[in-house]
N, C-alpha and C positions, 0 to 999 in steps of 0.2 A: 596449463602451460601457455602462454601467449605466442601467437604467430605475429611476426612483425615486417612490415613492409622493407624493402631495402635490404636489411642486414640477414634476416633468418627466415624470410618468406619461402614456404612450401611452393613450387612452382608447378602449375597444372598446365601442362602443353595440349594445345589443341591445333587441328589442322586449319589451314587458312593460307591466304595468298601470301604472308610474310612467313613463309617456313621455316626460317632459322630459328633455333633452339633459344631460348633467353640467355644472354650472357650471365655468367656468375657475377655477382655483386663485388665490386671492387674494394680491397683494403687500402686505406690512404695512408701511408707513413707519415704525411703532413699533419694530419689529425692526432695520430698517436704522439707526435712530437710536441705540438702545441699544448695538449694535455699534461705532458710532462715538464712543462716550462712553468707552471701555476706555483707560486711560492706562498703557502698560507701565512708563514710569518710576516711577509710583507704585506698581506692583506690585515693581519692584526694591527701592525703599526697604523696603518691606515685609518682603522676604527680608533685606535688611542688617539690620533691626532683630532679626529672629529669629534670624539668625546671631550677632549680638552677644551672646545669651544664653550663649554658649561652648558648654553642652550642654542639650540638652532632653530627655534620657533620661528615662523614665519615673519611674525611681528616683532622679532626681538631686534636688538641694535644691529645696524647696518655699517656704522662708522667706526667702531672698535676694531682693532686688529687682532685682538686675543679673544673676543667674546660675542656671540651672537652670530645670526645668519649670514651677515656680510662678511665677518671673517671667514666663516665655513666656506662660502662660496669661492671668495677669492683664493684660499688654499686650494681647492679643488682646480681651480683654472691654472694656478701655478702647476700642478702636477700634470695637467695635460699639456701644457706649454713645455713643460721639461722632457716628456715624452716625445713631443714632436721634434725636438732638438736632437733628441737621441737617434730618431728615425730619418734625419736629413729634410726635415719640413714636410713629412707625409700628413701630418694631422694640422686641421684648420680649426681655431677654436673659436666659438662663437656664442654669445651670450643673449639669447632670443627674451625678451621680458614684455610685460604688459603691467599697466597700472589697475588694479583691482579693487572693487568694493563688493562686499558681500555678506551674507549671514554671519559668516565667521571672520570677516575682515570689515569692521565698522567704519573705518576711514581709509582714503585711498591709499594704498601700498603697492609700490612696485615690486614685482615677483619676478625673479630672474633665474633663468635655467643657464646651467653650463654644460657646453655641448662641443664635444671633439669629433672632426669628421674626416674620416681617411677614405678618400675617393677611389673607387674601382678602377681598375687599368682596362677593362673592357667593357663593361656594362654600368657605369658610372650613376645612372639615375635610378637603376635599382638598388634599394637601400635595406639594409639589416640594421635593427635599432636594439641595443641593450640599454635598459635604463633602471635607475633606483632613485628614491627621494632621499635628498640631503637634510631636510627639515625635520624637526623632531616635536614632541610634546609631552605633557604630563595629565594628571587626571582630568584637569579643566581645560579645555581645547582652547581657552581663552587666554590662559595663564603663560605669558610670554617672558617672566621675571625669574621665575624658579628654574634651578637646574633640571635640565631634562636631556640625560645623555644619550638617549636614542641609539645605543650601540648595538641592538639588534634591528630596531625598527626606526630607521632603516640605514644605519652606517654600513651593516652587513651587505645591503644591496649595493650601496656606491662603492663599496670596497671590491664587490664582484666585478663592478663596471670598470672601476681604474686597473684592476688586474687583467681584465679582458683586453683593454688599451695597451697596457705593457706588454702584453705577450702578442697580441694580433698586428701591432704596429710594427713589429719586426718581420713581418711577412707582406705579401701582396695577394690581392685578391681581385677577382671580376668586378664584383659588385662594392658597391660603397658601404663601409660600416661607419656606424654612428654610435658614440658613448656618450650617455646623457646623465647627467647629475641634476635632478628636478627638484625645482622649491614649491611649496605651497600644498604638498599632498593633504597634509592633515587638515588644511583649511578648506578643502572642498576640491581636491584633485586639481588645482590651478595649474601647476606646472605641467602637467599631462595635456591639458588644453592646449598651452602655451607651445608645446613642442609639435602638437598635431597641427596646429594651426600654421606654424612654421613650415613644416614639412609640405602641407598642402601647398602653402605660397611658392615654395621651391619647386614644386611640380614633381616632387619625389614619387616614383613607384615604390611604396612601403611593402615589403614582402613580408617582413616580419618584425614584431616588436616583442622583445623578451624582457617582460617587466620582473625585475627581482625585487622582492618585497617581503622581508622578514625571512631571511635566509640562512642564518648563521647558529641558529640553536638545534641541538640535539636531544635536549632533555624535556620531554612533555610535561604537562601539569601533573601527571602521576607519580613523576619521579622516574620513569623507565625511559633509559636512553636507547636511542636507534639512530645509527648513522648510515643506515643503508637505504634510505628511501626520501625522496622529495616528491612533493606535489606540483603538478602542473595543470591549472585551471584553464579552460577554454569555453567560449561561447558555444552553443548548439546552432541557433539561428541568428543571422546577421543583425545587429542593432539597425542598420540602415535598410534593412528589407522594405520594400514597397507593398501596398495591399497586392497588386497583382502578382508579384512575387512569392508573397505569402500563400496566396491560394494555389499556386502551381505547386508550392512546395508541400503544402498540406496533403496535396493529392498525390504527388508522385516520390515524395521523399525528400531528404535533404536535412533533417531535423538534428542529425549527428554528424554532418558533413560540411559544416562551413569550412572556411579557409583557415579561421583559428584553429578548429578541430583537428584538422588535417596537419597544420604545423606543429600541435601537441603530439600528434603520431610521429611526426619525423622526429621531434626532440626525444621521444621515448625510444625510438630506434637508435639513435646516437648512444643514449646509454647504455644500451644492450651491447652495442658493438664496440665502445671506445672505452668504457668505464669499468671497473672492478667492484663488485659487490655493492652497487649502487643503482637502485630501481626508481624509475619514474612511475608514479601512481597518477594516472590521468583523471582529473576529476571533471565530470560533465557538469560544470556550472561556470559562469563567468568569473565568479570570486566566491569568496567564503560566504556562508548565508548571513544575508543582511549587511554584508561590508564591501567595501570597494578599494579599487588602486588605480593608478595612474593608467595602466592599459584600457581602462574602461573610456577614457576620452580618445584613445586610438582607436577604438572599436566605433566609437560615434562618427569618426571620420571615414569609415570604411575600411580601416588597415587591418590586416591580419595580427592578433596580438593575443598574449598567452601572459598569465600571472604564475611566476615560479615562487614557491613558499615552502618552508621547511615542512617535513612530514608530520610532527608533532609540537604544536605551538604551546607555550606557557604563558597563560593570560597574565599571571602576576608581573610578568615584566613588558607588559604592552601597556601604554597610556596610563601609566601610574606614578603618583607622587613617591619620591625615594622615602621610604619608611620603614618601620619593623612593627607589626602589630602581632601580639600574642606569640612569640617568637618566629612569625613567618615575615620574610622579607620581600618588600615590593621594589619594582624600579628596575628599568631597563640599562642594567650596568655591564660593563666589559665582561664580567665573570661568567656572564650568561651567554657568551658566545664560545661555541667550539670550533677552534681554527682548522682542525683537521676535516671538519663536516663541510664547513664553508669553504674550504678547497676543493671539494668535490662538485659542491655547487657551481663553483667557477669553472671547473673542467668541463661540466656540461654544458654551461654557457659558450665557452670558447669553441668548443667541437662542433655546437650546433652553428655557430656564426660562421665558422670557417667552412663548414660542408654547405650551408647554404649560398655563400658569398662565391665559392668555386662551381657551384653547380650551375646549370641555366636557368633562366627565368622559368617560372611555373607556366605551362601550356595554358593558352589562350582560347576561347571561343570553342571549349569543350561542349559536345552535344552527343546524345545517344539516340538511337531509334530501333525499332523492333517490335511496334505493336503488332498482335495477331501474327507474328512470325515465329519462327522455331529458332531463329538466330537474333544476335544482337550485333548493331554496328554503332561504333563510337568513332566520332570524329573531332579533330582540333586544328587550331593554326599553329604553323611552325614559328618557334622562338630562337633568337640569335644564340648561338654557342651550342645548340643541341646536335649531337652527332646521331642520336636515335631517340625512340619514345616506348615506354613501357606502360603497356595497358594493364589495369588493376580490376578485380571484382571479389566481392566477398557476399555472404549470405546477409540478408537484411538485419539480423539479430547478431551478427558478429562485430566485435569492438575493433578490430585490425583487419586490414587487407590481407588475404589468405592466398589469393591465386594471381598469377600474372601472366603475361605474354609479351614477348620482344616484338614490336612492330618494325625495328629499323628505322629508316629515315622517314617512312610513308606518314600520311596525316590522317590516316583512317584505317580502321581494322574491322575486320567481321570475325565475330566468334561462333562458329557454328555450333548448334547444339545449346548454347548458353541462352536460356530463356530471359529476355528484359525484365518480366515480372518477378523473378525470384532472386535478383541479385542487385546490388548498388555496384556502380561502375565508377572508374578514374582514371587518369593517365598522368604520368610523369615525364620530365625530359630528363636526358643523361647526356653527359658531356663524353667528348673523346676519352678522356681517362677515367671516367667511370663515377664522377661527381652526379648525383640524382637529386632533382627538385622533389618538394613534398608531392603528394598525388592531390590531382585537382578533380573535384567532384563536378558533374556537368552542369551546365547553367549558372544562374547569378547566385544562387545557395552556395555553391564551392568557388565562385571565382575569386582568384588573388587579386583582382584590379577593383580599386575601390571606384564608385561611382555617385554622383550627386553631391548634394550640400550634407553637412553633418546633421545628425538626428539630433531632436530637441533635447536639451540636457533637463534629468529631472530635477525638482525642487530639491535643494539643500535643507 
């Protein structure tokens, strides 16, 4: 049985200066409401529309109104614009782009993302992003002429992005929400880089990127159907970690407590609390073995990011020419998408975004001390919108936060009898109405604020 932060944590109360008992976690009617507003049939219609463009390969036609990546991008832009009109202008649609040449882009090609921005009402520079990639491919990654339906990889992810925008644009949130349909993923995570560069240029404090890639299939390679789980991949140590930070982390810990890993724990808690019979399986990897997604480029910029993918993949339906061999069908067609399962994934994204956006910012400047002492002291800087803070700790081998203590509005807490050597520690910020941020692990290893320039890109 897992013990989860926020929702299901068993509380260990200890004596200390903030003697009040930890308040019970709040149950938010809004999050139940937005989960109930998801319409799987609407998402299926989005996938049908995207599949209808024949191919959405990054190098395909950009001028046609009925076929190719250009038509698909313009369709997505129209969807966002229509949502913006429905919500009284709450969405600003932008199309950040770049001219790219590379190993999978032999000639200069304009790669364009389609992005809708819903500005926050209280802390608009704090940004929560949901993304999926609109481009598709077949077996040969350079084949831009044959049909490449890309129903699950990744029209399903784009459908989750669009559904999140439709649902959440009807409500208002403290932080800014960004809905992104990215291009060029199959050609080298190009759209992810364009979005990360744009976020950095805008000065956004990106607190989370939920990258949805291959999220609509419930039947695995073996033919077994499982609608009850989804995988959330998260990096353990930060891509942007410096040598000095690495040395400190290797000695004192933090390998499993990056901001992205604690974001994944937050997603897990949302599933436990607001979804029925749908479990997050946390995977302690940046992505699937030897593979990648657009969240990798966000991580290179120091932004917390996770990849959300279906629990059981069917590789016959990914990166395949449309064909039948020895009675076995290949190709990423819409009959491989389970709308009910995709609806659950969308609900998970939506309650996570809403929970993050209404919570205070993650605490800054978290530090701990207690060497050669029987007690541990944890300190942090106050953040706007926080009515109080919760201090967390767990065994160094525990996957989830297990113990917590309410600190009130203080920016420091002493934990008597809790030896610093034996536990990992963190702190979360809580709003007056009970929305809670992800837990922040002390030091650069766990900080949710990006620092420095992007890390070097690996060779493609």
